N, C-alpha and C positions, 0 to 999 in steps of 0.2 A: 485462500485465506481461511475458509471454514475449517479445513483440515488442520491448519496450523493452530488455530484457537483450541480445537479439541485435543490435539496432541499435547500442547503446553499445559492445559488444564489437567489432563490425566497424568502426565508426568509429575506435576507438582503434587497431586494427591498421592501418587504411589510413593514418592520420595518421603513425604511427611508421614505416611502410614508406616513405612519401614522404620523410620527413626522413632516414632512414638511407641511402636509395639514392643520395643526393647524393655519397657517398664510399664506393664499393663495394669496399673492400679485402677480401681473402679471409680471413675469420675462420671459415670453414666447419669446418675441422678441429677447432676448439676445442669444437664441439658433439658430437663423436664419442662421448664418454663420458657424455653427459647421460642420466640415468636416467628410465625410464618409470614410470607409475603402478603398473604390474603387476610391476615388478622387472626389472633388467637394462638395458643401454644400449638406448635406443629413442626413439620420438617421444612421443606422448601415452600411448596404451595399447599400440600395436603395437611389436614389437621391430624394431630396425634391423639392417643388416649390419655395422655398426661395433662395435668392441670397445674395452674399456679398454686402454691401452697396456701393454706388457710390464712387469711388476713395479711397476705403479702401481695405485691404487685409486680408486674413486668411490663417494660416499655420496649417495643421493637421499632426500629427505623430502617427502612430499605429504600434508598433514594428519598422520595418525598412521601412514601407510604408509611403511616404511623399506626401502630397497634398498641393499645393500652388494655391490659387484662388485670383482673383482681380476683383473688381467691375468696369468694363469698362464703362458702362453706367447705368443709373437708371433701375433696373430690369434685368440687364444682367451681367453675370460673365464669365470670362475665366480663364484657369489655366493649370497647368501641374501636372503629377502624375508619380512617379517612385519609385523603390526600392533602398534605400541607399546602399544596399550591392553591387549593380552594380558598385558603384564608386571605390570599392576595386579591380575590375578587371583591368588587365594590359591595356586593350583597351576598353574603355567605348563605348557601342553601342547606338548611339542616337535614334535608332529605338525602344529602350526599354522605351523611354519617351512617355507617353500617354498624349495627349491633350484633354481637356474637355471644354465645353461651355454650358451655359444655359440661356434661356430667359423667363422671367415671362411675358406672354402676356396678362394675365387677373387676376385682383385682386379685388374682392369684399370685401373691408375691413369691411363694416357694416355687411356682412354675414359670415365673416371669411372663405371665400372660394376663392381659387386661383388655377391657371393653369399655367403650364410651359412646355417647350419643350427643348431638349438638345441633346448633343453628348457626350458620355462617353464610354471609352474602345472599340472604333471602332464600336459603334452602336448608333442608334438614339432612343430617348424615348419621350413619352408623359406622364405627371403626373398631378394629381389633388390632392388637399389637403383641407379637411374640418375640421375646429376646432370648438369644442362645449364648450365654456367657462362656460356655465351654467349647463352642464352635467358632473359635476365633472372634468372638464377640460380635457376631452378625445378628441382625434382627429383620423381621418382616412385618410390615403393616399393610392391612387390607381393609378397604372401606367401600361404602356405597353412598352416593349423593342422591337424594330424592328431590326432584325439581318439578315445579308445575309450569307447563308451557301450553298456551292456548287451551286451557281447561283440561289438559291431559297430564298424566303423571309420567315423568321420564326418570329412569334410573341410570346413573352414570358411575361406573366403578373407578376407584383410584387405588394405587398401591405404592409402597415405598420399600426399597431395600437399603439397609444402612449398616454401618460398622462403626464401633466406638473404641478404637485403640487409644488408650490413655486419655489425653486431653483434647482429642479431636473426634469429630463425627463426620463420616463420609456418607453421602446420601445420593440415591438415584430415585427420582419421583416420576410417576406416570399419572396423568389426570385426564380421564376420558371427557369430562365436561369441557375442558379447555383444549383438549386434544394436544397436549404438550408432554414432552420428556425433558427432565431437568437434572442437572448434576450439581452437587453442592459440597462444600467443605465448611464445617463449623468448628471454630477453635475456642477453647476455654482460656480467656485471659486471666480470669479469677472466678471464684464461685458465683459472683454476681455480674460478670461481664462476659458476654459471648460475641465473638466476631464471626461474620458470615461472608463467604465468597461463593456466589452461585453463578452457574452458567445455565440460563433458562432458554426454553424453546429450541431444543437442539435441532429440530427439523427445519428451522428458519433462521439460521445464524447469518447475520448480515454484517454487523460491526460491533464496536465496543459496547453498545447498548444491551447486548445479550448478557453482559456481565453485570451482576447485581451485588453491590457491597452493602453490608448492613451490620447492625449491632443490636444486642438485647441487653438492657440494664434491668436488674431485679433487686428487690429489697431483701 
């Protein structure tokens, strides 16, 4: 069953990539504010260097995980992240709301290379992103999460390889903190609506719950 899930997912991605690449107009910037599963603008799980545009907002929903981000200043976003299931509890615990923020401190537009730092899920991170538009529109994201555990500092790397043919983005995430590998397809329904289909935790595929459907709405 695991092999069938992986084969079908890869086959779908390959087919869509082949179709979309026939007309490779640059829609990449429309994916900048797409929300990650863990909150804030990002890929599947990993945060990206991109932020929500100044004075704009983005709302992401993956199952019951809700992320709301706002462009507070140019190159900076803030937001909240929580599970909608918590609202059904008799007493909602405000401590279960996670706050996130990100600042893009360097952006070489002519080189398609950018850097950012941020705070997400109680840890600090640094991330860089290099996009290669002339190399079949591939990109590479590399980052470090800095966590505090038992009064010790732990550093966990994360990385993402992605490709953006026309109105799609195909993504492969690795996150050492969660020890997971993830595959994803993100499709642009309009400049303000992004649809997500992710296959998460490839090393522990059990059932349909490994598939995550989501959407990002932006202003």
